[in-house]
C-alpha positions in Angstrom: 29.3 -108.2 52.7 30.7 -104.8 53.7 27.4 -103.8 55.4 27.5 -107.1 57.5 31.0 -106.3 58.7 30.0 -102.8 59.7 27.2 -104.2 61.9 29.7 -106.6 63.4 32.1 -103.7 64.4 29.3 -101.6 65.9 27.2 -104.1 67.8 30.1 -106.2 69.1 27.9 -109.2 69.1 28.2 -112.7 67.6 27.8 -112.6 63.8 27.8 -115.5 61.5 29.7 -114.6 58.4 29.5 -117.1 55.6 31.0 -116.1 52.3 31.3 -118.5 49.4 34.8 -119.4 48.4 36.3 -117.6 45.6 34.8 -118.3 42.2 37.9 -117.1 40.5 39.3 -119.7 38.2 42.4 -118.3 36.6 45.1 -120.9 36.7 48.8 -120.5 36.1 49.6 -121.1 32.4 52.7 -121.6 30.4 51.1 -119.8 27.5 48.1 -117.5 27.0 45.1 -119.2 25.4 45.0 -117.7 21.9 41.3 -118.5 21.3 38.7 -115.8 21.1 36.9 -117.2 24.1 39.8 -116.2 26.3 39.5 -112.6 25.2 35.7 -112.5 25.4 35.8 -113.3 29.1 33.7 -110.8 31.0 36.2 -109.4 33.5 33.7 -107.1 35.1 31.5 -110.1 36.2 34.3 -111.7 38.3 33.6 -111.5 42.1 36.2 -112.3 44.7 35.3 -113.6 48.2 37.0 -115.7 50.8 35.7 -117.8 53.7 35.8 -116.1 57.1 33.3 -118.0 59.4 33.6 -116.3 62.8 31.6 -118.3 65.3 31.3 -118.1 69.1 33.2 -114.8 69.5 34.2 -113.9 73.1 34.7 -110.3 74.2 38.3 -109.7 75.1 40.5 -106.9 76.2 43.7 -106.1 74.2 46.2 -108.9 74.4 49.9 -108.1 75.1 52.5 -110.8 75.0 56.3 -110.1 75.2 57.6 -113.4 76.5 57.0 -117.1 76.2 55.6 -117.1 79.8 52.8 -114.7 78.9 51.2 -117.5 76.8 50.8 -119.5 80.0 49.6 -116.4 81.9 46.7 -116.0 79.4 46.0 -119.7 79.7 45.7 -120.2 75.9 45.3 -123.8 74.8 48.4 -125.6 73.4 52.0 -126.0 74.6 53.8 -123.8 72.1 55.3 -126.7 70.1 55.0 -126.9 66.3 52.5 -129.7 66.6 50.5 -128.0 69.4 50.9 -124.2 69.1 49.3 -121.8 71.4 45.8 -121.0 70.0 44.4 -117.4 70.3 41.0 -117.6 68.7 37.4 -116.6 68.6 37.9 -113.2 70.4 36.3 -109.9 69.6 38.6 -107.0 70.6 37.5 -103.4 70.2 39.6 -100.8 71.8 40.1 -97.1 71.3 42.5 -96.9 74.2 45.3 -99.3 73.2 47.7 -99.0 70.3 47.2 -102.7 69.4 44.4 -105.3 69.7 46.9 -108.2 69.8 50.6 -107.7 70.1 53.1 -110.6 70.4 56.8 -109.9 70.4 60.1 -111.4 71.4 58.8 -115.0 71.7 60.1 -118.4 70.5 56.9 -120.5 70.9 54.6 -121.5 68.1 51.3 -119.7 68.1 48.2 -119.2 65.9 45.9 -116.2 65.9 42.7 -117.2 64.2 39.0 -116.4 63.9 39.2 -113.1 65.8 37.7 -109.8 65.1 39.9 -106.8 66.1 38.9 -103.2 65.5 39.6 -99.6 66.3 43.3 -99.7 67.3 45.6 -96.8 66.9 48.7 -98.5 65.4 47.8 -102.1 64.4 45.0 -104.5 65.0 47.5 -107.4 65.1 51.3 -106.8 65.6 53.9 -109.6 65.5 57.3 -108.3 66.3 60.7 -110.1 66.5 59.4 -113.6 67.0 61.3 -116.8 66.1 61.2 -117.8 62.5 58.3 -119.9 61.5 56.4 -119.6 64.8 53.6 -117.2 63.8 50.4 -118.1 62.0 47.7 -115.5 61.5 44.6 -117.1 60.0 41.0 -116.1 59.2 40.8 -112.8 61.2 39.0 -109.6 60.6 41.1 -106.4 61.3 39.0 -103.3 60.9 40.6 -99.9 61.4 39.3 -96.4 61.6 40.5 -92.9 60.6 39.3 -90.7 63.5 37.4 -91.1 66.8 37.1 -88.6 69.6 39.2 -86.1 67.5 42.1 -88.5 67.4 43.5 -89.7 64.1 44.8 -93.2 63.9 47.9 -94.4 61.9 47.0 -98.0 62.0 47.7 -101.1 59.9 45.4 -104.1 59.9 48.2 -106.6 60.5 51.8 -105.6 61.1 54.6 -108.3 61.0 58.1 -107.1 61.8 61.3 -109.0 61.9 59.6 -112.3 62.1 60.7 -114.6 59.2 58.6 -117.5 57.8 55.3 -116.1 59.1 52.1 -117.3 57.6 49.1 -115.0 56.9 46.1 -116.8 55.4 42.5 -115.8 54.7 42.6 -112.6 56.8 40.3 -109.6 56.0 41.6 -106.1 56.6 39.5 -103.1 55.8 39.3 -99.3 56.4 42.7 -99.1 58.0 44.3 -95.6 57.8 47.6 -97.0 56.6 48.1 -100.5 55.1 45.8 -103.5 55.4 48.8 -105.9 55.8 52.4 -104.7 56.4 55.3 -107.2 56.4 58.7 -105.7 57.2 62.0 -107.6 57.4 60.3 -110.9 57.6 61.7 -113.1 54.7 60.1 -116.3 53.5 56.7 -115.4 54.8 53.5 -116.1 52.9 50.4 -113.9 52.4 47.7 -116.1 51.0 44.0 -115.7 50.2 43.7 -112.5 52.2 41.2 -109.8 51.4 41.8 -106.0 51.9 39.3 -103.2 51.2 39.5 -99.5 51.4 42.8 -99.3 53.3 44.1 -95.7 52.9 47.7 -96.3 51.7 47.3 -99.8 50.2 46.2 -103.3 50.7 49.6 -105.0 51.2 53.1 -103.6 51.8 56.0 -105.9 51.7 59.4 -104.4 52.7 62.9 -105.9 52.9 61.7 -109.4 52.5 61.5 -112.2 49.8 57.9 -113.3 50.4 55.1 -114.9 48.4 51.8 -113.0 47.9 49.3 -115.5 46.5 45.6 -115.5 45.7 44.8 -112.3 47.5 41.9 -110.0 46.7 42.4 -106.2 47.1 39.9 -103.5 46.6 41.3 -100.0 46.6 45.1 -99.3 46.4 46.9 -102.6 45.8 50.2 -104.3 46.5 53.6 -102.6 47.2 57.0 -104.3 47.4 60.0 -102.3 48.4 63.7 -103.2 48.8 63.0 -106.9 48.5 64.5 -109.8 46.5 62.9 -112.7 44.7 59.3 -112.0 45.6 56.5 -114.1 44.0 53.3 -112.3 43.4 50.8 -114.7 41.8 47.1 -115.1 41.2 46.1 -111.9 43.0 43.3 -109.6 42.1 43.5 -105.8 42.5 40.4 -103.7 41.7 39.2 -100.1 41.9 41.2 -96.9 42.3 44.8 -96.0 42.8 47.3 -98.6 41.7 47.5 -102.4 41.3 51.0 -103.8 42.0 54.0 -101.5 42.6 57.6 -102.9 42.8 60.5 -100.5 43.7 64.1 -101.0 44.5 63.6 -104.8 44.3 65.2 -107.4 42.1 64.3 -110.8 40.7 60.5 -110.5 41.4 57.9 -112.5 39.4 54.4 -111.3 38.8 52.3 -114.1 37.4 48.6 -114.6 36.6 47.3 -111.4 38.4 44.2 -109.6 37.4 44.1 -105.8 37.8 41.0 -103.8 37.0 39.9 -100.2 37.1 43.0 -98.7 38.7 43.2 -95.2 37.4 46.9 -94.7 37.9 48.6 -97.9 36.7 48.1 -101.7 36.8 51.7 -102.8 37.4 54.6 -100.4 38.0 58.3 -101.2 38.4 60.7 -98.5 39.6 64.4 -99.3 39.9 63.6 -103.0 39.8 65.9 -105.4 37.9 65.5 -108.8 36.4 61.8 -109.0 36.9 59.3 -111.1 35.0 55.8 -109.9 34.3 53.9 -112.8 32.8 50.3 -113.8 32.0 48.6 -110.9 33.8 45.5 -109.0 32.8 45.3 -105.2 33.2 41.9 -103.7 32.4 41.0 -100.1 32.5 44.2 -98.9 34.1 45.9 -95.6 33.3 49.0 -97.5 32.2 48.8 -101.3 32.2 52.5 -101.9 32.8 54.9 -99.1 33.6 58.7 -99.5 33.8 60.8 -96.7 35.2 64.5 -97.1 35.4 64.1 -100.9 35.6 66.6 -103.1 33.7 66.4 -106.6 32.3 62.6 -106.9 32.5 60.6 -109.5 30.6 57.0 -108.6 29.8 55.4 -111.7 28.3 52.0 -113.1 27.4 50.0 -110.3 29.2 46.6 -109.0 28.1 46.4 -105.2 28.4 43.2 -103.5 27.5 41.3 -100.2 27.7 44.0 -98.2 29.3 45.6 -94.9 28.2 48.8 -96.9 27.6 49.4 -100.6 27.6 53.1 -100.6 28.3 55.3 -97.6 29.2 59.1 -97.8 29.0 60.9 -95.0 30.8 64.7 -95.1 31.0 64.6 -98.9 31.2 67.2 -100.9 29.2 67.2 -104.5 28.1 63.5 -104.9 28.1 61.9 -107.8 26.3 58.3 -107.4 25.2 57.0 -110.8 23.9 53.7 -112.3 22.9 51.5 -109.6 24.5 48.1 -108.6 23.4 46.7 -105.1 23.6 43.3 -103.5 23.1 42.9 -99.8 22.6 46.4 -99.3 24.0 50.0 -100.0 22.9 53.6 -99.4 23.8 54.9 -96.0 24.7 58.5 -94.8 25.3 58.8 -91.9 27.8 62.0 -90.0 28.4 64.0 -92.8 26.9 67.5 -92.7 25.6 69.2 -94.1 22.5 70.5 -97.0 24.7 66.9 -97.9 25.7 65.7 -98.3 22.1 68.8 -100.2 21.1 68.4 -102.8 23.9 64.6 -103.1 23.7 63.3 -106.2 21.8 59.7 -106.6 20.6 58.3 -109.8 19.1 54.9 -111.1 18.3 52.9 -108.4 20.0 49.5 -107.3 18.6 46.8 -104.8 19.2 43.1 -105.6 18.9 41.2 -103.0 16.7 37.5 -102.8 16.2 36.6 -102.4 12.6 32.9 -102.5 11.7 32.1 -104.1 15.0 34.7 -106.9 14.4 37.9 -107.1 16.5 41.0 -107.7 14.5 44.6 -108.3 15.6 47.2 -105.9 14.1 50.9 -106.2 14.5 53.0 -103.8 16.7 56.5 -103.3 15.1 59.7 -101.6 16.2 61.8 -100.6 13.2 65.4 -99.7 13.8 67.9 -98.0 11.4 65.7 -97.8 8.3 67.0 -95.4 5.7 65.8 -94.0 2.4 62.7 -96.2 2.0 59.0 -95.9 1.5 57.4 -97.7 4.5 56.0 -101.1 3.4 52.3 -101.4 3.1 50.7 -103.6 5.8 47.9 -103.6 8.3 49.8 -102.3 11.3 48.4 -101.6 14.7 51.4 -99.6 15.9 54.7 -98.5 14.3 57.7 -97.4 16.3 60.7 -96.0 14.4 64.1 -95.6 15.9 67.2 -94.0 14.3 65.6 -93.8 10.8 66.1 -91.3 8.1 64.5 -90.4 4.8 61.5 -92.6 5.4 58.2 -91.9 3.6 54.9 -93.0 5.3 52.0 -92.2 3.1 48.3 -93.1 2.9 48.0 -95.4 5.9 44.9 -95.6 8.2 45.3 -96.3 11.9 42.2 -96.8 14.0 43.2 -98.0 17.5 42.4 -94.7 19.3 43.9 -93.8 22.6 47.5 -95.1 22.1 50.6 -93.6 20.4 50.0 -95.5 17.2 53.2 -94.0 15.7 56.4 -93.1 17.6 59.5 -91.6 16.0 62.7 -91.4 18.1 66.0 -90.0 16.9 64.8 -89.8 13.3 65.6 -87.3 10.5 63.8 -86.4 7.3 60.6 -88.2 7.9 57.8 -87.4 5.5 54.4 -88.3 6.9 51.7 -87.4 4.4 48.1 -88.2 3.6 47.5 -90.6 6.6 44.5 -91.0 8.9 45.4 -91.5 12.5 42.5 -91.9 14.9 45.0 -92.4 17.8 48.2 -90.4 18.5 51.5 -89.6 17.0 54.7 -88.8 19.0 57.9 -87.3 17.7 60.9 -87.3 20.1 64.3 -86.0 19.0 63.2 -85.7 15.4 64.7 -83.2 13.0 64.1 -81.8 9.5 60.7 -83.6 9.1 57.3 -82.8 7.7 53.8 -83.7 8.8 51.5 -82.8 5.9 47.9 -83.3 4.8 46.9 -85.8 7.5 43.9 -86.3 9.7 45.3 -86.7 13.3 43.6 -87.1 16.6 46.6 -86.1 18.7 50.2 -85.0 17.7 52.9 -84.8 20.4 56.3 -83.2 19.6 59.1 -83.2 22.1 62.8 -82.2 21.8 62.4 -81.7 18.1 63.9 -79.2 15.7 62.8 -77.8 12.3 59.5 -79.6 11.9 56.8 -78.4 9.5 53.2 -79.2 10.4 51.1 -78.1 7.4 47.6 -78.5 6.0 46.5 -81.1 8.5 43.2 -81.6 10.3 44.2 -82.1 14.0 42.2 -82.3 17.1 45.1 -81.5 19.4 48.8 -80.7 19.1 51.4 -80.6 21.9 54.8 -79.1 21.6 57.5 -79.5 24.3 61.1 -78.3 24.4 61.3 -77.8 20.7 62.5 -75.1 18.4 61.9 -73.8 14.8 58.5 -75.5 14.5 56.2 -74.3 11.8 52.4 -74.8 12.2 50.6 -73.5 9.2 47.4 -73.9 7.3 46.0 -76.5 9.7 42.4 -76.7 11.0 40.8 -78.4 14.0 38.4 -81.3 13.9 36.7 -80.7 17.2 33.2 -80.7 15.7 33.6 -84.3 14.6 34.4 -85.5 18.2 32.0 -86.3 21.0 34.3 -84.5 23.4 35.9 -81.3 22.4 39.6 -80.8 22.7 40.8 -79.0 25.8 43.5 -77.1 23.9 44.1 -77.2 20.2 47.8 -76.2 20.3 49.6 -76.6 23.6 53.2 -75.2 23.8 55.7 -75.6 26.6 59.3 -74.5 26.8 59.7 -73.9 23.1 61.3 -71.2 21.0 61.2 -69.8 17.5 57.8 -71.1 16.5 55.8 -69.8 13.5 52.0 -70.4 13.8 50.4 -69.0 10.7 47.1 -69.3 8.7 45.4 -71.9 10.9 41.7 -72.2 11.7 40.3 -73.3 15.1 36.9 -73.0 16.6 34.7 -74.4 19.4 37.5 -75.7 21.6 38.3 -74.6 25.1 41.6 -72.9 24.1 43.0 -72.4 20.6 46.7 -71.8 21.7 48.1 -72.1 25.2 51.8 -71.3 25.5 54.0 -71.3 28.6 57.7 -70.7 29.4 58.4 -70.0 25.7 60.4 -67.5 23.6 60.0 -65.9 20.3 56.5 -67.0 19.2 55.1 -65.6 16.0 51.3 -66.1 15.7 50.1 -64.6 12.4 47.1 -64.6 10.2 45.1 -67.2 12.1 41.3 -67.4 12.5 40.1 -68.4 16.0 36.5 -68.3 17.1 34.0 -69.6 19.7 36.7 -70.8 22.1 35.0 -70.2 25.5 37.4 -71.8 27.9 36.9 -72.7 31.6 38.3 -72.0 35.0 41.3 -74.1 35.9 45.0 -74.6 36.1 47.3 -72.1 34.4 50.5 -73.8 35.4 51.6 -76.9 37.3 52.1 -74.9 40.6 49.8 -71.9 40.1 46.1 -71.7 40.3 43.8 -68.7 40.2 40.1 -69.3 40.5 39.2 -66.1 38.6 41.7 -66.6 35.8 39.8 -68.2 32.8 41.9 -70.9 31.2 40.8 -70.8 27.7 39.9 -68.5 24.8 41.8 -67.9 21.6 45.4 -67.3 22.8 46.7 -67.8 26.3 50.3 -66.9 27.2 52.0 -67.7 30.5 55.6 -66.5 31.2 56.4 -66.0 27.5 58.9 -63.4 26.1 59.1 -61.8 22.7 55.7 -62.9 21.3 54.2 -61.4 18.2 50.4 -61.8 17.6 49.7 -60.2 14.2 47.0 -60.1 11.6 44.7 -62.6 13.3 40.9 -62.7 13.2 39.7 -63.4 16.8 36.0 -63.6 17.5 33.5 -64.9 20.2 34.8 -66.3 23.4 35.7 -65.6 27.0 39.1 -64.1 26.1 40.8 -63.2 22.9 44.4 -62.9 24.1 45.5 -63.4 27.7 48.9 -62.7 29.2 50.2 -63.7 32.6 53.8 -62.9 33.6 54.8 -62.0 30.0 57.4 -59.6 28.7 57.9 -57.8 25.4 54.6 -58.8 23.9 53.4 -57.3 20.6 49.7 -57.4 19.5 49.5 -55.8 16.1 46.8 -55.4 13.4 44.3 -57.9 14.7 40.5 -57.9 14.6 39.1 -58.8 18.1 35.3 -59.1 18.3 32.7 -60.2 20.8 34.8 -61.4 23.8 34.3 -61.1 27.5 37.8 -59.7 27.5 39.5 -59.0 24.2 43.0 -58.6 25.7 43.8 -59.4 29.3 47.2 -58.4 30.7 48.1 -59.6 34.2 51.5 -59.0 35.9 53.0 -58.3 32.5 55.4 -55.5 31.5 56.8 -53.7 28.5 54.1 -54.7 26.0 52.8 -53.1 22.8 49.2 -53.1 21.6 49.0 -51.3 18.2 46.8 -50.9 15.1 44.1 -53.4 16.3 40.3 -53.2 15.9 38.2 -54.0 19.0 34.5 -54.4 18.4 31.5 -55.3 20.6 33.6 -56.8 23.5 32.6 -56.5 27.1 36.1 -55.2 28.0 38.4 -54.8 25.0 41.6 -54.3 27.0 42.0 -55.2 30.6 45.3 -54.0 32.1 45.7 -55.5 35.6 48.8 -55.0 37.7 50.8 -54.4 34.5 53.1 -51.6 33.8 54.9 -50.0 30.8 52.4 -51.0 28.2 51.8 -48.8 25.1 48.3 -48.9 23.6 48.4 -46.9 20.3 46.6 -46.5 17.0 43.8 -48.9 17.9 40.1 -48.5 17.2 37.5 -49.3 19.9 33.9 -49.4 18.9 30.7 -50.5 20.6 32.3 -52.1 23.6 31.2 -51.9 27.2 34.7 -50.8 28.1 37.3 -49.7 25.6 40.2 -49.8 28.1 40.1 -50.8 31.7 43.2 -50.3 33.9 43.6 -51.5 37.5 46.6 -51.1 39.7 48.8 -50.4 36.7 51.3 -47.6 36.3 53.4 -45.9 33.6 51.3 -47.0 30.7 50.9 -44.9 27.5 47.5 -44.6 25.7 48.1 -42.6 22.5 46.5 -42.0 19.1 43.5 -44.3 19.6 40.0 -43.9 18.2 37.5 -44.6 21.0 34.0 -44.5 19.6 30.5 -45.3 20.8 31.4 -47.4 23.9 29.8 -47.3 27.3 33.1 -46.4 28.9 35.9 -45.2 26.7 38.8 -45.4 29.2 38.5 -46.3 32.9 41.4 -45.9 35.3 40.5 -47.7 38.5 42.2 -48.2 41.9 45.9 -47.6 42.3 46.5 -46.3 38.7 49.3 -43.8 38.7 51.6 -41.9 36.3 49.8 -43.1 33.2 49.8 -40.9 30.1 46.7 -40.5 27.9 47.2 -38.2 24.9 46.2 -37.6 21.3 43.2 -39.9 21.4 39.8 -39.3 19.7 37.1 -40.0 22.3 33.8 -39.7 20.7 30.1 -40.5 21.3 30.7 -42.7 24.4 28.4 -42.7 27.3 31.4 -41.7 29.5 34.6 -40.7 27.8 37.2 -41.2 30.6 36.6 -42.2 34.2 39.2 -41.8 37.0 38.7 -43.6 40.3 39.2 -41.9 43.7 42.5 -43.7 44.2 44.1 -42.6 41.0 46.7 -39.9 41.0 49.3 -38.1 38.8 47.9 -39.4 35.6 48.4 -37.0 32.8 45.6 -36.4 30.2 46.2 -33.9 27.4 45.7 -33.2 23.7 42.7 -35.6 23.5 39.5 -34.9 21.5 36.4 -35.2 23.7 33.6 -35.1 21.2 29.9 -35.4 22.0 30.2 -38.0 24.8 27.1 -38.2 27.0 29.5 -37.3 29.8 32.9 -36.2 28.6 34.9 -37.2 31.7 34.6 -37.9 35.4 37.5 -37.5 37.9 36.7 -38.6 41.5 40.2 -38.1 42.6 41.2 -34.5 41.7 44.9 -35.6 41.9 45.4 -36.0 38.2 46.7 -33.5 35.6 44.5 -32.5 32.7 47.1 -30.6 30.7 50.6 -30.8 29.4 52.7 -29.0 31.9 55.5 -27.9 29.6 53.2 -26.2 27.1 50.3 -25.5 29.4 47.9 -27.1 26.8 45.0 -29.3 27.8 42.3 -31.1 25.8 39.6 -30.3 23.2 36.1 -30.4 24.7 33.2 -30.2 22.2 30.9 -28.7 24.7 33.2 -26.0 25.9 32.6 -22.5 24.4 33.9 -20.1 27.0 37.3 -18.6 27.6 37.7 -20.2 31.0 38.8 -23.5 32.5 36.8 -26.6 31.6 35.2 -28.1 34.7 35.3 -31.9 34.9 32.6 -33.9 36.6 33.3 -36.0 39.7 34.0 -35.6 43.4 37.6 -34.5 42.7 36.5 -31.0 41.4 39.1 -31.3 38.7 39.5 -28.8 35.9 41.3 -28.5 32.6 42.7 -25.0 33.0 43.9 -24.8 29.4 41.2 -26.2 27.1 42.0 -26.3 23.4 40.1 -25.8 20.1 39.7 -28.4 17.5 43.1 -27.5 16.1 44.7 -28.1 19.5 45.3 -24.4 19.9 44.8 -22.6 23.2 41.4 -20.9 23.3 43.0 -17.9 25.1 46.7 -17.2 25.5 46.0 -15.2 28.8 46.3 -17.1 31.9 43.1 -17.2 33.9 44.9 -16.6 37.2 46.6 -13.5 35.6 43.1 -12.2 34.6 41.9 -12.5 38.2 45.1 -10.8 39.4 44.7 -8.0 36.9 41.1 -7.5 38.0 42.1 -7.1 41.6 44.9 -4.7 40.6 42.4 -2.6 38.6 40.0 -2.5 41.5 42.8 -1.5 43.8 43.9 1.3 41.4 40.3 2.6 41.2 39.9 2.6 45.0 43.2 4.3 45.4 42.3 7.1 43.0 39.0 7.6 44.8 40.8 7.8 48.1 43.3 10.3 46.6 40.5 12.5 45.2 38.7 12.5 48.5 41.8 13.4 50.4 42.6 16.3 48.1 39.0 17.6 48.4 39.2 17.5 52.2 42.5 19.3 52.2 41.0 22.1 50.0 38.1 22.5 52.4 40.4 22.9 55.4 42.6 25.5 53.5 39.5 27.4 52.6 38.3 27.6 56.2 41.7 28.7 57.4 41.7 31.4 54.8 38.5 32.9 56.0 
């Protein structure tokens, strides 16, 4: 069908377009059919078409009418009465010059635009503006827009009706318009019926400041929007593919009945600041959220079928919501950013979720439990449990198998004991305190605004912590190997403080721990391995192509973090810091990473008593100052330490053994101190780039390195100025300065022996000075003797 229309717009010739009437048979019902046949209907097989036979089209220039007399000027048939309206029909109008194909404004006569093809107009193919109520009929036209031609970008609607009440739009087709297919503004009591829109950039239909009816339309792409309107009826429409289905905002008393919405990745139906709405008997299939309420009061959601979405119904800050007789599949009910008043005024009754067990679909109850106290949760085959304002509740040995939805939600609860359960979907805790999640198998656990929660001895695919404090995560393991798709992050932390993460095991996920904007994290005694990560987002607003999101531990904008006694092995990165402060890495084993530790734009950090083995780059200090690297062991790495554009760091008391490069100071590294390190059997002990300066290197052992050191700058200091003591060089055996390889012609003027004692206490420059003094004395004595001898000869001659 779409290909035929494209030929029509290009060739500008007569085309016979015959499309079978809609085969959709979905009638308005008072109640949903409860039979299994209703739910076994193949939604994907439904096709929507409408009749648009355009015959005997006549080429026509754009039509502009701004008075009743203009109808006569164009010699249209009819007399402008209700019984005999002016007829504008069977025209083909293609213009890239005019803003409109047909514009009619400021008229009082009845007219009908029908069976026309209008394309390539910059603002609207058809515009009706400020005409008398009930006089406009737009029937069975094709309005095809465009996005750019001759380097000009259009901002066009297919049909634009403004300030023209009681207008009728029937069986029109609008596609590929750069804004909306049909836009009706300030035109109450109008009807949009059996129209088809496809691939319009902003949406199929926009209704604004009106109280209109939108009935039996088929929309492919972004769907229907209603803004600032009252008492709109949206019934028997179909919205498919991409974007959104139906969106109602700042509008009251709207009814959405019998609509089918499929494959909309954002949401099926969304209400925002909309009151007293009814959403009844709709089908939402494969939408991100089937029905989403945001700050919308007094809404009734009844007898809908919501399937295969991330969420079935989402309630966000919306009070007095009634959710009745709905059926869900692989989805459920989710409360987001909701208050105590929202839960108190929400009513759930007779809702169920379909769950597949051994290939058989079973209906399980969705329950909202309020104010339960000091009870063991009753045994039943629940599909979803929502607990509000409950305390001392014990939930043990249940199995939930819906997948994809929040099968358990706890809000404003205290002393919850959740033990020994199997949850194949998700659990959410919101404003929960003093509770314990113990010995469960969980697909996803989300914790938000919680305090003093213990998460212990669970098998968890993914855990997310938001705005929470004093959370303990201990003795847990991941279950990524049992999933077809590995978890992106095993433990995600955002805006939290005082967390203890101890004795956990995680392997073969993209990232074991990712924390951002958090304070006082203690990460101890964990085992993380084979977490290789990927390139991607670090934060909502920051993206760096080269920064690998993933690895064992990733920290972004965190303060006072302790990473201690962990075993980290195999991956892209062991520990990564970005914009972090007061970080301590202590007594960890870090093996076989691309980068063992990566510091980027981070200051005042401490890396002590760790072992780094077989990493490509054990420590990468990039644009990071005031870091102390001490008492670590580096063995068999490509680079032990690699510093770039980093100043005022201290590298002290480390063992750097059998690496390709022991320490490398690259561009713009200044005022770093390297002292009391053992640098032994590396291919190159220390390398200093040409752009380094004022780095101080003293009291280090350089032992049997293939090349002890290389300084291409010559602007660095190879001794301690206060004591005039340099470094020990295993290949130095003469009482003279040690010459350092590199273009900088640097020297250690005060080399030391293995006991860090000066090889000679006499300054080399003084030796040179003394030598010249001695030569001068000898020459002076020779000149004196010669002068005396000459004087004796003269006296002898005078005597004779």
